[in-house]
N, C-alpha and C positions, 0 to 999 in steps of 0.2 A: 255461551261461555268467553265471550271476546274481552269483557271486563275482566276476566281471569287472566286471560294471557296479556293482557295489556300490563296489569300489576306485577307480572311476574318480572317484565325488564326492571324495575324498580329492584326487586330482590336479584338480578343478575350483577346492577349497578352496584348494587352495595359488594357483592361477591369482590368487586375489584379491587377492593380496601386489602385486599390479601392475593394479591395477583394475580387476579383472574381463577374463573373457576374452571377447570380444564373437563370434566366430568358430570354430569346429571342424571341422578338415580332417585328414585321418588323413595320414601321411607313410609311404613305404614303407622309405627306408634303415634299417634297424636293427641294419647291422652292428655299431655305437659300444655300444649296449646291452648286449651280452654282455658274460660277465666269463670268465675260465677260473679264478677260484678257488671258481666252484659251478657246476653246471648247473641253466640254468632250464627249468622245462617249458614257460613259457609266455612270451613276451617282445613285448608290444604298442605301437602307437603309441597315443598317448592324445588327442594334443591337436598342431597345428603352429598358429599364430599369429602373426600381425603388425599391429603398431598402432603408432597416431602419439602426438601430442599431444593432438588430440581428443579417443582413445577413451580416456585417463589422466586427463585435466583434467576434461572434460566429463562424464564418467561422471553427475556428479548433474543438473547440466541443462545441454545442450548451449549455452544463450542467454548460461551465463557468460563463456564465450571470443568473444574477437573477434582480428581480426586487425589491430593499430593501424598495420603499415606493410605494405603490400600488396607494396614493393620489397623489403624485406629478409627479410618473412615474420616479424618478431617479433610477438609477441603479447602478451596481455594479458588477466586474469580481471576482468570486471566486474559490478557487485552494484547491482540499483536498488530504489530502494523511492519510498514518497510521505511524507513526514514530517508535513505539513502540508495541512489542505485544510479551505476553508470555505467556504459557498454563502451565497447572497441569504437563503434562510429564516434562515439562522444567524444572523445580523447583523440585520437588518430587516423587520418585518411590518408591517401596517396593522391593529389591533386595529378590533372594533367598535365603534362612536360610534353615538350617538344625540341626540335632544333632543327634549324633550315641553314642550308649552303647555299651559296654562288659559285661557280665556277666561270671564270670567262674566257676566252678563247687562248688566251696565253695559259690559263691553269690545264687547258686539256691538251695543247702541244700543238696542235696543225695552224700553219700559216694561212694566211692569206691565201686565196690560189682563184683562178676562172674556173676552175675542174679540178676536183680531188676525189682523188679515188685510191690512197693508200689507209692505213691504219694508223692507230695514233692510241696508246692507255696514259691515262692520267691515275694515281691513287691519293688517298687523304684519310685521313684520321680526324675525328671527331670525338665530341663528349657530351651526352646527353646528363643534364644537373637535376636533380629534384630539387624544390626549394619548399621541405615540409616547415610546418608553423612552430614557433618559438623556439629555433635552433636544434629541433631533434636532428641527429644522424641516424642515417639508413645505412645498415650494413646489406641487409637481404630481404627479399621479399619472394614468397611463394604467392602467385597470382591465382586468384579463387575466381575472376572473370576479367574482361576487359580486351583490348584490341593493339596491336603494333603498327600503325598504319605510314603509309610512305606515298609519297607523291613525286612524279617526277613533271619536268617543261621543260623544253627547249626549242630555240629558233633555229637548231641548223638543221641544214636538208639533207643530211646524213642518216643510217643508221645509228644508234647505240644501244653496247650491253651494260646494265649496270649490273654489278656484282656489291652486295654488302653482306659485311658477317658483323659478329655481333658476340664476340667469343664467350662473353659473361651471363649470355641470357639463352639459358637451355627450355630447349621447347619440345616435348617429346624423351629429354634426355640428354638431347643434342644440341650442339651451340648452333644459333642462327645463323645460315649461310644462305641467302637467295640470290635468285639473278632475273633481271627484266629486261624485256626487249622493247626499244622501239623504233618501231621500222618507219620509214619516209615512204610517205604515200602521196607526196606532191602539195601537203598542206602542212602552213605551221602558225601557229606553234604545234609541236608533236608535244601530247599529254598522255600520263599515264597513272592511275591511282591502285593500289591493292591495300590489305589489310591482313594480319595474321592473328588469329584468336591465340590469348595468350592465356584460358583457362589451363589450369597447371603446369603454368612456367615456372621457371625458378631464375629471379635474377639476382647477383654478385654486383653491390653499388660499392665494393671498396677497393675496385683496382689492383686486385692481390694484397690488399691492407694495407694499401698508401694512403687512401682518400675514403671518402665517404661520399654517399649521396650524388654518385656520380657512375655514369657506366659509359664505355665508348664504343661507336660505331666505327668500321673502316671501311673506306670505299674503292672501289677499281673501275674508272669510267672508260670505256674504250669504243673510239669511233670509228666505224668500218664506212670509207668514201664510197658516194653514190658516182660520182663523176659531174656532181653536182656543185656549183661555185661556194666560195667561204669569203665571206665579204668582210669578216674581221671585227665584229661587230657581236657576231655571236655568243651565247652562253649557254649555261645549261642551271638549273636549279633544282634543288633537293628537297626533301624536308622527309623528317620519321618523329612521328610522333606515338605518345602513351595516351590513352584516351579513356576513357570510364572505367578507371582501376580499382578492384575491388580487389584485397588481400586476405587470404587465406590466412599469414601469418607472418609475420616482418619481427626481424631483430636488428639489435643498434642501441643508441643510447638516445634515449628519449627525455633526459635532463631532468632536473627540479622543477618540476612541471603542476602547477597549482590542477586539481582536480575539480573546483568550484566548492560553493557553499549550498549546503540544502538546510531546508527545515521542514518539520511536519509535525503532525499531532496527532494523538491515537485519543479514541472517543473512548471516555470509563461509565459505560452504559450501566450503571448500577446507581448512577447518580444522575441519570436523565430526569427526572421529575421532581429532583430535590429542591429546596430552594434556600433552607436553612441548618442550622445545627451544627453540635462539634460531634467528630466521627474521627476514631483514632484508628486503627488499626496499626496493631504494635511491630509485624516483620514483613513489612511489604520488602518486594524486591522488583529489582531492576534488569533483564539483560540484555544487551546488546552481543550479538553475533555479526562477529565484520568477516565476508568470504572473499578471498580476493585470487583471481586467477588472471591477474595480468603477471608476467615475468618481469618484475620488481617491486620493490616495497614501498609501501603507503604509509605514510603518517595520518592519523586521523587526531584532531582535534575537536573535542565537544565543547559546547557551548550552550549558554541560556537553557539546561535543562530547567523545568518548573513546572507547575502546574497553575491553569487557569478557571479561575469561576467563570462560567457566562454569564450568572445573576449578576453579580457585582463588580466584571472586570477585574478584581485583585488579581495577582499573579505570585504567587509563591514559589522561589529561587530555591533550586537543591545547591545545598553548599558541600567541600570535602570532597567530593570525587575525583579521581585523577582525569585532567580534562586532553592532555596530552598521550596516545598509544600510540605504538610501533605495531604494524602489523604484518606477517611473516609473509614469503611470494613463494610461489611455487619454481623450480627448476629444470622442469619439463614441459614440455606439451602437453595439455590434455589434462594435466594436473592445477590442484587447488590447494590453497592453504586460510585455515579458518580462526580465529583467535575470538574466545568468550572471557566478554567482562560482566559480570554479578556486581551491581551496584546494591547494596545493602546497609543495614545498620550498623555494621563495625568499619566500612570501608566511606563513609559521609557521615554529616553531622546531622542532619535534619529530614532522612527520608521517612519517618512515620508523620513527622508534623508536618509534610507539605501534601499529606494525603486528609489533613485535618478540618479541611474548609469545604468539604465535598465539591471539590473541583468537578467540571465537566470533561475539561482535556489535560493531556498530559503533551509537552511542548516539547519535542528534541529539535536543537541544530547543529550541525555539523561540516568541515570542510576536511577536504584532503590535500597531501602534498606525495608525489611522487618523486621517487629518489632524495630522502629528505638527508642525505647524508652526501650528496652530490655524486659527481661520473662513477657508475657502477665499475666493478671490479672485472666482472665479465657482463655480455652484452644484456639487456634487455629483451624481452620479447613479450608478443601482443598477438592474437588469434581474434579472428574476425566473431567467434564464440565467447570471448574474454567479457567480463567485468566485475566489477568490484559494488557490494552493495553492505549495508546494513540494516540486520531484522531485529527489531524491539518486542521484548516481552513482558508485560508487567504482570507480578503477580501478587495477587493480593490474596494471603490466607488470611480466612475469616476468623480472626481471634484481635479482639479488641474491645473497645465499648463505644457506645453514642450516646448522645442524648440530647432532646430539642428537635430531633432529626427529621426535617417537616418536608410532606409530598403534598403534591397537587396533581390529581388529574380529574376529566372532564369527561362521561359518556354521555349517550342521545338516550332520550327519554320521551316515552310517547303515551299519555294515558287519555286517550280523545273519546271514550265513551260516555254514555250519559251518567253524568255522576251526580244528579239529582236524587238517585235512587240508592247511593250508598252514605250511610250515617258514619262507620269508619272502617279505616285499615290497619291491622296491625300487623309487623311482622316481629318473628322470635327468633333469634340465633342463640343456636347449641354449640359451644364451641369447645373441645378440648383442643389444648395449647402443648404442644413437646419441645416449643423453641424459647431459647431463653432471652425473649423481647415483650416488652410490655407495650404496646397499643392502646392510643384513642383518637377518636375521629372525629371528625364532623362532617353533616350533607347537607348542600343548599341546592336548593330546585330552582331553577332560573329559564328564564324563556328567551327565546330566540336572540333577541339582543342584550342576553347576560343579566337582566335584570334581577333581580334576588323577588324570590315569589314566596319562598316558604323555606324555613331551616328549621327540622324537628328538632329537641333538645332532649326531651326526657328519655334517659337510658342509652344516651347514644355516646355517651363524654368517655368512658373505658368499656371497650369491649372486650380486648384481650387481658389476660394475664399471662405474666412470665411462667413458663414452667417452672419446678421446684429442682435447684440446682444445687451442688454441691460444693464443696470447698475448693476445686479443682475446676470450677465453672462450668460442669457437665450436669445434662439436664438429667432427673434421675426419676423423676414423675411427674406426669400430664396434670395441669390444672384446666378445672372448669369451669364455666362461666356463662349465665344464661342472662341474654340480654333483650327487651322489648321495645320497640320501635315505633310509635301509634301518633297516624294521622287522623286528628279528631275529625267531625263532620263540617265544622266552620273551614276547616282549610282542606276539605276535600277537592271543591270544585276550583284548590291553586293548581291541582295536579292537570286540570286538562290543558292548561295554558304552560305547562312545562316542557321544554325541548330537550334541557340538560340538567345533568345531575353533576356537582362539582364536590368533588370528595378529598378532603384535608386531612390526613392522619397525620398523627406524631409518635415517632417513636423512641423507645430508649430501652438498651438492653438491661439486662437485668442488673440492678444500682449502680447503673452507667454513669449517672451523675457523681458518685463517690469514685468511679474508676475502674472497678470492679471489672476484668477482665474474662470473658467469656471465649468460648471457639463453638462454630458449626460442626457439626456432621453429617454423613450423609444419613443417619437412622433417624434423625429428627423427623418428626412429623406434627400435622394440623389436623383435624377432622372440624367441620362446622356440617349443623342442618342447619336448614332453613324452614320456618314454616308462614303460612300468610292466613289471617281472617278477614273476611268481610264481613261486615253489617252491614242488612240494607234488603233493598228489595230487587233480585237477580231476575233479568228475564230470559228464559231458557230458550 
């Protein structure tokens, strides 16, 4: 029975004309498949299947198909994608910054001496400046991580006590106030390095509201003489640095800042195999959901919205849509704001016709601008989890018409048995169609180099007729059609060399050439029975 097994593969390939057979179930009534004109040795059922809209249209991805009206059962295809997204780290970071000071002996107080055993204290205040990009103003920072690094060096042969206070930098709720000791042990230079973990620290960079991007450090340096000499050329050097800073949040004025330009495409999988035809959906919708968790307003500029045909390279540009959109923003940490823009046939001029050329991609381009109206009245804010994104959803209600809509698919095939004993192979399709779609098709058997071997023509040109529809485009009754596909004795040996079946289909909605509109509903169905006759000598 190996011949039967191989022949079944061709039958399954023919079923791919109707988006693939989801289930195979033998049936027993074979009386209609016999013929008085020839006497078959074997007549067998190959498949009996019934499937609906989901089985046909959700073949690639079932998540594309949704019911948009649960009362009527009207359905649509939806395609989703993220076309723009940037996060806090894409917009703003705090670079390492530090301040170094050098105190000469004159700054420190004591005079040169052969032996010094006294005490001298000097004080100094310095400012540490952040240098953010694009003129951003930093008012406050809550640190997620990072370190405050201190280093000291002196060639004095005496003990030093260094006290550093940073009043506007709170760690554990209290201002930084650290004391460090350099104890002379006979060697110079004396050096010391220390670090403080800034996780959870809060910094005010406004100097009591008088400036921005700046924080002050107060130094107190005390020399305790050890009896060693003071030559007069000695000095003391110190450095304070903020290193590897990550913020939990920050406030300030982030300026009229470009957020960059982005472009992306969404694959319209319904047109994956389409190569030609006129296809018009009369009520498509494009939804753009814009979500902003940055604490500043954003202006979005949409551009270059178009469909793209992969076959011809042609583009079809959407016209009439609002191109500049102001996005609201949150006023509290942890919040976000969203804006939904729906583009449809009421606020665009040609949204239905840009779907007409059976495109494969819908292309988007967008750019963003922070604080489009200039400096904010209240400070902006940003969090480490802040983001701005635009999610796109294309909804294609299956309402419209199509004609000359051509698709091509290729399936593997193997019929490697001893074909010399086979006189004829015939397939019979019995189809009950409850869809408002006519379908004609052609099948070509090719070898491994895709050279044509055989193209059956009898009975295959018009396989499926549309179900009977009423004036509202609704199918009210199925139509039945029986089609025989015969491979004669002369052509049977060609099957042995066939490696693929190329299936070409032409589809048209009922009276689509005249623009009659139809709709697809979730209760539509199509049933197929497939049988096979093999005439010849079979070796069991």
